VOGU-3710 file (C-alpha; in Angstrom, 3 decimals, decimal comma):
1> mpgnretaag> 131,331/11,715/-28,474  128,711/10,546/-29,766  126,304/8,526/-31,604  122,905/8,758/-33,059  120,143/7,325/-30,919  117,128/8,235/-33,043  118,179/7,090/-36,482  120,129/3,975/-35,631  117,666/1,140/-36,008  119,782/-0,026/-38,904
11> pgtgidadag> 119,128/-1,719/-42,231  117,268/-4,970/-42,117  115,403/-4,224/-38,894  112,240/-2,890/-40,503  112,149/-0,110/-37,913  112,199/3,480/-39,111  113,388/5,428/-36,101  113,196/8,627/-38,106  109,511/8,310/-38,880  107,033/10,789/-37,536
21> agidvdtgtg> 107,336/14,458/-36,755  110,733/15,382/-38,126  113,034/13,564/-35,760  116,504/15,060/-35,818  119,812/13,280/-35,687  121,033/12,694/-32,193  123,568/11,265/-29,830  124,664/11,691/-26,304  127,653/12,189/-24,130  128,367/10,257/-20,977
31> idpdagtgid> 126,138/11,172/-18,084  127,240/11,267/-14,495  126,405/7,880/-12,958  126,025/9,545/-9,578  122,955/11,407/-10,776  119,692/9,662/-9,906  117,538/8,287/-12,662  114,530/7,002/-10,755  115,011/3,456/-12,021  113,125/2,070/-9,044
41> advgagagsr> 110,390/4,702/-9,072  106,906/3,269/-8,799  104,810/6,299/-9,596  101,472/5,611/-11,233  100,643/6,835/-14,706  98,398/9,747/-15,256  99,076/13,457/-15,126  96,708/16,244/-15,884  96,326/17,114/-19,528  98,014/20,231/-20,857
51> tgiptdiaad> 96,763/22,518/-23,581  100,087/23,860/-24,835  103,391/25,325/-23,719  103,090/28,056/-21,044  103,376/31,574/-22,437  106,295/32,374/-20,127  108,196/29,391/-21,542  107,517/29,964/-25,268  110,577/31,448/-26,963  111,760/32,677/-30,344
61> iaverpsgpy> 115,266/31,620/-31,336  117,312/34,052/-33,440  120,482/33,526/-35,420  123,377/34,400/-33,094  126,180/35,941/-35,118  129,300/37,673/-33,738  127,733/41,090/-34,328  124,597/40,127/-32,384  121,231/38,372/-32,789  119,575/38,378/-36,202
71> rsasrttltd> 115,940/37,494/-36,884  115,623/36,303/-40,435  112,595/36,633/-42,666  112,514/32,851/-43,051  111,319/31,109/-39,879  109,860/27,818/-38,798  107,550/27,000/-35,903  108,924/25,137/-32,921  106,501/22,588/-31,498  106,455/20,873/-28,140
81> atgspagels> 105,915/17,204/-27,361  102,144/17,612/-27,737  102,520/19,139/-31,201  101,518/22,616/-29,945  103,420/25,753/-31,093  106,272/26,683/-28,757  107,928/29,582/-30,564  109,719/30,373/-33,799  113,173/29,503/-35,068  114,952/31,883/-37,456
91> lappllirqv> 116,555/30,102/-40,404  119,875/31,247/-41,839  120,163/31,156/-45,657  123,452/30,001/-47,252  124,600/33,586/-47,943  124,230/34,522/-44,271  126,074/31,358/-43,234  128,993/32,372/-45,470  129,001/35,917/-44,068  129,018/34,713/-40,477
101> lnemraapeq> 131,892/32,288/-41,071  133,897/35,084/-42,708  133,235/37,317/-39,685  134,514/34,574/-37,409  137,680/34,021/-39,420  138,507/37,729/-39,600  138,315/38,357/-35,840  141,519/38,499/-33,756  142,478/35,481/-31,676  142,233/35,353/-27,894
111> ptgvrlaala> 145,114/33,805/-25,922  144,620/30,263/-24,671  144,590/31,328/-21,026  141,807/33,838/-21,651  139,694/31,241/-23,446  140,161/28,667/-20,703  139,223/31,174/-18,015  136,103/32,080/-20,006  135,134/28,405/-20,343  135,453/27,870/-16,587
121> ragelfagat> 133,317/30,930/-15,873  130,806/30,081/-18,607  130,077/26,664/-17,076  129,087/28,326/-13,824  126,953/30,923/-15,618  125,206/28,275/-17,689  124,332/26,397/-14,501  123,227/29,238/-12,270  122,859/32,623/-13,965  119,976/34,448/-15,588
131> ldgetpdayc> 121,201/34,961/-19,160  119,374/37,514/-21,332  116,334/37,073/-19,119  116,374/33,258/-19,124  116,689/31,601/-15,718  118,099/28,082/-15,360  114,598/26,816/-14,522  113,076/28,426/-17,627  115,803/26,845/-19,773  115,165/23,407/-18,286
141> rrqalvsglp> 111,413/23,603/-18,845  111,805/24,849/-22,428  114,294/22,118/-23,217  112,051/19,446/-21,703  108,756/20,542/-23,244  110,130/20,866/-26,782  112,512/17,887/-26,802  110,144/15,620/-24,879  112,960/14,573/-22,541  112,396/14,517/-18,774
151> vsvarrtldr> 113,171/17,885/-17,201  115,657/16,130/-14,914  117,900/15,559/-17,945  118,311/19,293/-18,521  118,790/19,911/-14,802  121,625/17,389/-14,648  123,117/19,037/-17,726  123,388/22,300/-15,759  125,759/20,581/-13,355  127,589/18,774/-16,140
161> aaragraaae> 128,239/22,071/-17,927  129,687/23,580/-14,753  132,004/20,592/-14,294  133,013/20,589/-17,971  133,948/24,280/-17,785  136,034/23,791/-14,665  137,789/20,794/-16,244  138,531/22,478/-19,608  142,156/23,334/-18,815  142,822/19,872/-17,366
171> alaaqrpaga> 141,189/18,186/-20,364  143,301/20,230/-22,767  146,487/19,242/-20,934  145,502/15,561/-20,931  144,932/15,526/-24,694  148,064/17,447/-25,674  150,966/15,254/-26,841  153,770/15,071/-24,292  156,396/17,746/-24,907  154,374/19,624/-27,547
181> llpdelsdag> 153,763/23,359/-27,187  150,796/25,459/-28,227  151,531/28,235/-30,747  151,229/30,986/-28,116  153,867/29,222/-25,994  156,668/29,426/-28,577  158,506/32,078/-26,588  159,440/29,239/-24,226  160,647/26,971/-27,023  164,219/25,832/-27,447
191> datavwvrkg> 166,016/25,401/-30,765  163,657/22,586/-31,846  160,291/21,540/-30,511  156,988/19,927/-31,413  154,060/22,319/-31,769  150,401/21,289/-31,473  148,406/23,299/-34,001  144,872/23,458/-35,340  144,051/21,987/-38,739  141,749/24,933/-39,431
201> dvlgvlapgn> 140,054/27,926/-37,842  136,293/27,277/-38,047  134,440/24,124/-37,003  130,897/23,641/-38,301  128,693/21,466/-36,070  125,439/19,838/-37,173  124,146/19,177/-33,673  121,800/16,408/-32,534  118,655/16,751/-30,452  118,726/13,558/-28,411
211> hpathlewlg> 120,471/14,894/-25,301  121,517/18,410/-24,247  124,896/17,304/-22,886  126,062/16,461/-26,404  126,755/20,169/-26,861  129,451/20,046/-24,205  131,707/18,273/-26,708  132,201/21,300/-28,935  133,368/23,326/-25,933  136,622/21,386/-26,290
221> avalgyrvav> 137,054/22,872/-29,756  136,708/26,378/-28,277  139,422/25,515/-25,754  141,689/24,604/-28,680  141,075/27,954/-30,352  138,467/26,990/-32,937  135,612/29,250/-33,860  132,518/27,044/-33,603  129,345/27,545/-35,669  126,448/25,346/-34,518
231> rpsqrdpftp> 123,409/24,339/-36,511  121,022/23,230/-33,721  118,357/20,572/-33,833  114,807/21,908/-33,928  114,162/19,692/-30,917  116,758/21,532/-28,833  117,945/24,971/-29,934  117,852/26,105/-26,293  121,009/24,378/-25,028  123,458/25,798/-27,625
241> rrliralraa> 121,860/29,241/-27,338  122,337/29,251/-23,579  125,921/28,006/-23,917  126,743/30,768/-26,390  125,198/33,391/-24,120  127,163/32,037/-21,151  130,447/32,023/-23,079  130,035/35,613/-24,234  129,007/36,769/-20,759  132,125/35,040/-19,391
251> glapaytall> 134,448/37,037/-21,639  134,900/34,835/-24,692  135,117/36,986/-27,811  131,804/36,863/-29,739  133,561/35,664/-32,896  134,313/32,291/-31,277  130,699/31,095/-31,388  127,665/31,357/-33,659  124,224/29,771/-33,677  123,067/29,121/-37,234
261> ptthahaeal> 119,671/27,411/-37,399  118,905/26,427/-40,959  116,999/23,901/-43,022  118,226/20,361/-43,645  118,827/21,358/-47,264  121,085/24,268/-46,279  122,894/22,532/-43,408  125,421/21,144/-45,863  126,487/24,716/-46,660  127,781/25,063/-43,112
271> veqadlglvy> 129,842/21,877/-43,366  131,200/22,792/-46,803  132,226/26,343/-45,890  133,729/25,589/-42,480  137,305/24,338/-42,349  136,239/21,162/-40,534  132,868/19,614/-39,738  131,395/17,610/-36,873  128,109/15,898/-37,762  125,841/13,414/-36,018
281> ggdsvvarya> 123,601/10,838/-37,633  122,808/7,241/-38,409  124,667/4,680/-40,460  123,957/6,487/-43,729  125,560/9,678/-42,415  128,620/7,783/-41,190  128,972/6,048/-44,566  128,629/9,338/-46,427  131,607/10,888/-44,655  133,643/7,722/-44,145
291> dsrrvlaqgp> 136,392/8,828/-46,552  136,387/12,501/-45,597  139,381/14,002/-43,813  137,441/17,214/-43,195  134,304/15,837/-41,549  134,011/13,713/-38,432  130,719/11,796/-38,400  129,518/10,541/-35,035  127,182/7,593/-35,510  125,206/5,081/-33,464
301> grskilltgd> 126,730/3,965/-30,171  125,302/0,436/-29,965  126,545/0,170/-26,375  126,252/-3,223/-24,714  126,554/-5,301/-21,571  128,226/-8,716/-21,457  127,508/-11,150/-18,588  129,379/-14,451/-18,555  128,269/-17,570/-16,682  130,672/-17,043/-13,760
311> vpwrdhldtv> 128,742/-13,930/-12,683  125,095/-14,243/-11,518  123,083/-11,665/-13,431  120,612/-11,230/-10,556  123,365/-9,537/-8,554  123,825/-6,950/-11,311  120,275/-6,182/-12,441  120,558/-2,622/-11,090  123,553/-1,920/-13,332  121,797/-3,385/-16,364
321> aesvaadagv> 118,611/-1,343/-15,779  120,614/1,815/-15,134  122,592/1,333/-18,331  119,435/0,870/-20,390  117,192/3,595/-18,970  119,346/6,369/-17,474  118,407/9,811/-18,807  115,403/8,361/-20,667  117,538/5,846/-22,568  118,331/8,290/-25,392
331> qclnasavlc> 122,127/8,454/-25,206  124,492/6,591/-27,475  126,044/5,336/-24,235  122,817/3,711/-23,077  122,910/-0,063/-23,488  120,791/-1,223/-26,419  121,880/-4,877/-26,224  122,774/-7,402/-23,521  124,601/-10,698/-23,987  124,018/-13,133/-21,154
341> eedprglaqa> 125,399/-16,659/-20,788  123,191/-17,803/-17,886  119,419/-17,801/-18,537  119,100/-14,820/-20,901  115,311/-15,173/-21,005  115,158/-14,954/-17,227  117,257/-11,784/-17,321  115,013/-10,303/-20,000  111,880/-10,979/-17,939  113,383/-9,492/-14,770
351> laerlarlpl> 114,566/-6,444/-16,695  111,131/-5,948/-18,264  109,531/-6,118/-14,821  111,975/-3,546/-13,466  111,550/-1,098/-16,349  107,750/-1,452/-16,297  107,749/0,319/-12,921  109,042/3,555/-14,405  106,493/6,391/-14,131  104,499/7,541/-17,156
361> lppdhpdavl> 104,536/11,329/-16,852  104,778/14,489/-18,986  108,322/15,754/-19,558  108,106/18,765/-17,223  107,050/16,629/-14,238  109,925/16,402/-11,714  109,538/12,606/-11,477  109,490/11,975/-15,242  112,139/9,533/-16,492  110,870/8,480/-19,950
371> pvrplaearh> 110,713/10,373/-23,275  107,460/11,813/-24,616  106,508/12,261/-28,273  103,452/13,519/-30,175  100,804/10,805/-30,077  100,689/10,214/-33,848  104,460/9,773/-33,974  104,439/7,434/-30,974  101,687/5,310/-32,541  103,574/5,049/-35,828
381> larqlhgtvg> 106,707/3,854/-34,034  104,671/1,416/-31,928  103,139/-0,225/-34,995  106,556/-0,578/-36,592  107,908/-2,208/-33,457  104,983/-4,595/-33,297  105,456/-5,557/-36,922  109,154/-6,336/-36,515  109,884/-7,472/-32,951  106,392/-7,673/-31,452
391> trlvtasgag> 106,415/-11,433/-31,045  109,782/-11,225/-29,258  108,677/-8,507/-26,857  108,908/-9,436/-23,181  106,049/-7,890/-21,207  105,678/-7,479/-17,479  102,547/-8,184/-15,518  100,503/-4,987/-15,504  102,069/-3,656/-18,719  99,388/-3,845/-21,370
401> sgkrptegqf> 97,731/-7,234/-21,214  100,594/-8,850/-19,333  101,024/-11,331/-22,203  103,496/-11,430/-25,051  101,895/-10,091/-28,276  101,207/-12,558/-31,045  101,317/-12,011/-34,790  98,351/-9,981/-35,934  97,565/-8,854/-32,388  98,482/-5,236/-31,715
411> teahflaglg> 98,080/-3,855/-28,220  99,044/-0,185/-28,141  99,546/-0,201/-24,372  102,559/-2,506/-24,789  104,472/0,335/-26,434  103,094/3,692/-25,294  100,890/5,496/-22,797  98,824/8,462/-23,947  98,805/11,461/-21,624  95,511/12,955/-22,820
421> dgsavlrpav> 97,090/16,092/-24,259  98,164/14,919/-27,716  101,381/13,315/-26,471  102,418/9,844/-25,353  105,134/8,360/-23,170  107,295/5,784/-24,964  107,368/2,678/-22,791  110,627/0,724/-22,387  110,880/-2,323/-24,640  112,809/-5,528/-23,920
431> vvldspqdph> 113,061/-8,149/-26,664  114,635/-11,630/-26,644  116,694/-12,748/-29,632  118,200/-16,125/-30,461  121,614/-14,802/-31,482  123,718/-11,623/-31,609  123,705/-12,145/-35,387  120,019/-11,173/-35,472  119,697/-7,788/-37,284  117,672/-6,399/-34,360
441> fgaelpfpyv> 120,623/-6,922/-32,006  122,208/-3,500/-31,518  119,331/-1,488/-33,002  118,977/1,905/-31,307  115,700/3,721/-30,748  114,804/7,035/-29,051  113,686/5,451/-25,775  114,847/2,572/-23,540  115,002/-0,332/-25,996  117,223/-3,349/-25,374
451> avapwrpdlr> 117,692/-6,705/-27,077  118,830/-9,655/-24,947  120,683/-12,511/-26,646  122,640/-15,574/-25,436  126,417/-15,532/-25,007  128,529/-18,650/-25,547  132,091/-19,152/-24,278  133,315/-19,794/-27,834  132,196/-16,316/-28,906  134,819/-13,587/-28,794
461> paalgrtlsl> 134,553/-9,777/-28,761  134,178/-9,683/-32,551  130,659/-11,081/-32,050  129,712/-7,833/-30,322  130,232/-5,759/-33,455  130,942/-2,047/-33,259  130,367/-0,879/-29,705  130,869/2,579/-28,222  130,708/1,457/-24,600  130,832/-2,066/-23,175
471> tvlsqdaslv> 130,326/-3,089/-19,561  131,818/-6,528/-18,915  130,516/-8,465/-15,926  132,882/-11,426/-15,860  135,737/-12,941/-13,893  137,513/-13,889/-17,131  140,460/-11,469/-17,177  141,584/-12,614/-20,626  138,135/-11,813/-22,063  138,209/-8,334/-20,531
481> recllsplir> 141,644/-7,763/-22,052  140,452/-8,943/-25,473  137,559/-6,503/-25,283  139,899/-3,672/-24,343  142,228/-4,439/-27,248  139,445/-4,893/-29,815  139,393/-2,126/-32,460  135,585/-2,499/-32,592  135,066/-1,445/-28,941  135,763/2,163/-27,918
491> nvqqgdvpth> 135,282/2,096/-24,134  135,331/-0,790/-21,638  134,008/-0,889/-18,080  134,626/-3,908/-15,871  132,240/-4,722/-13,036  129,237/-2,768/-11,777  129,894/0,336/-13,861  127,030/1,477/-16,129  127,729/1,862/-19,824  127,087/5,626/-19,640
501> wtrpglphdg> 129,846/6,333/-17,090  132,275/9,054/-18,086  134,494/11,784/-16,678  135,624/15,117/-18,194  138,993/14,716/-19,903  138,656/10,994/-20,673  138,033/9,840/-24,259  134,449/9,307/-25,347  134,613/8,104/-28,948  138,304/8,779/-28,948
511> slaeflmesk> 139,231/12,411/-28,403  137,856/15,263/-30,513  141,335/16,779/-30,414  142,645/13,816/-32,424  140,520/15,074/-35,300  141,014/18,814/-34,803  144,757/19,034/-34,102  148,093/17,887/-35,472  151,716/18,084/-34,374  154,406/19,915/-36,334
521> tfvrepetiv> 158,121/20,423/-35,862  159,368/23,951/-35,275  163,102/24,719/-35,455  164,424/28,128/-34,561  167,827/29,374/-35,633  169,971/30,002/-32,522  170,762/33,601/-31,663  173,337/35,078/-34,033  176,821/35,355/-32,533  178,449/38,615/-33,622
531> mepetrasgp> 182,172/38,906/-32,833  183,978/42,188/-32,273  185,928/43,331/-35,381  189,337/42,976/-33,763  188,706/39,384/-32,642  186,735/38,173/-35,679  188,441/35,222/-37,353  190,035/35,830/-40,723  191,307/33,652/-43,479  189,986/31,647/-46,385
541> gapaagagta> 187,621/29,468/-44,238  186,264/32,195/-41,976  182,578/33,189/-42,186  181,667/36,485/-43,748  181,187/39,457/-41,475  177,833/39,383/-39,684  177,234/35,702/-40,477  175,658/33,691/-37,680  175,861/30,119/-36,619  173,740/27,661/-38,576
551> apqepat> 170,874/25,796/-36,966  171,871/22,505/-35,337  171,942/19,596/-37,724  171,088/15,970/-37,030  173,252/13,345/-38,730  171,843/12,166/-42,034  170,363/8,699/-41,990
//
């Protein structure tokens, strides 16, 4: 599910999305399109300055092993979006990682039905219960203040977790090959059947920090019977901790989950010692694991919108803006590029005007819709953007100077808005390009950034490049079909459906089960037929006493 929104600017763009205060890898899962995003909000900038995270929100994060929490001697300081201390994060050394994985492997297995019931209950607990003293509101504020994401993102994730838990059994059934049984269903098997089995026992996850709902993906591995060990991002250790607490409170055996914060240098130990790995990152991470059968690397989404000339873009501006900016624009499913056949510059200007109305607020404000970063980090990213795409930036009246920047002219207000507390809101950015072949087309950044380029009828879906989610606004049925059949495009929406639309049980970037599971054939010898002594056949060709009937044989081919 997933992609990496913060490290996906790509080679040749001149933009280092990883620059600044230790940005972690990230991605996102689909977010419910029914949830409001405040796209049309017109709230003025300016919120009172803050001096640090509230003491009731500060939290220390321990290693969560099957035997209980463990506070290691090695720790690192968590900081919030202003750069202020927000707690401490225990760091697991490689030896402890190995010990925890061995504990997980050695524990007895829970039946599938018990796990599924626990997942359903855990979703409800995650959304509404006080877990080890943490209320849902405290979780949302912690997640927002440290990650810099609007608090509404975490609040919507509460509901998404509840729905994902309820849908776990249905999702498992949808992914299972037709006619295949799970190993604990073999008592119902006939003489020969297909069995759907795990490729291993322990899944190591190097989790992103771009969006809390990304963690819902590894719940599917728990449903399949995997033990899951998560190395969280320092920008969001709160979501996996709360999920693990909810799962254990719901009755899932402790050995099925572990939280293993560790350094970047030691994170590889988790991937190496687990049976399989799920990692998130940019193009370099995807390339590193491209040939691995043990590690699934989830990379940039580069989601897009395509508008052909037979559809007036003005009638669909809401869908375009929603796709770009929903949930702060940080998901791999958020559109980072738009191809438009009719007046692409006009679309870019209208989109810039729409996005410029988004409020500029701190992350814990209920009306916040844009990401916040430490001021120094935001300024560094702004200067990089100006140096690479500044002259192509489309500005709205009232945003900065209201004029497009020129070379050598840097206006900070085009890119960010300081909040007076050491943090800054990252403003949306719309740029106009001459062609989808421009290296900045498809770049992904950790805020609403979108490149608009012209579409020509002679272009085909291959011109879009790799695309996680594509919304096609066109009456050309053959074009829609080509997009659906293209191996470069993973998900296709036709009509006014935002790129981030999804539903539990439907594929995201394919299905995680495709990587975790495989089908095998199981043949059972039929029950032995024992004849009474007086009726047992005799003679040279008769079977020996006590011999049974051989398993059914298929004709040789």
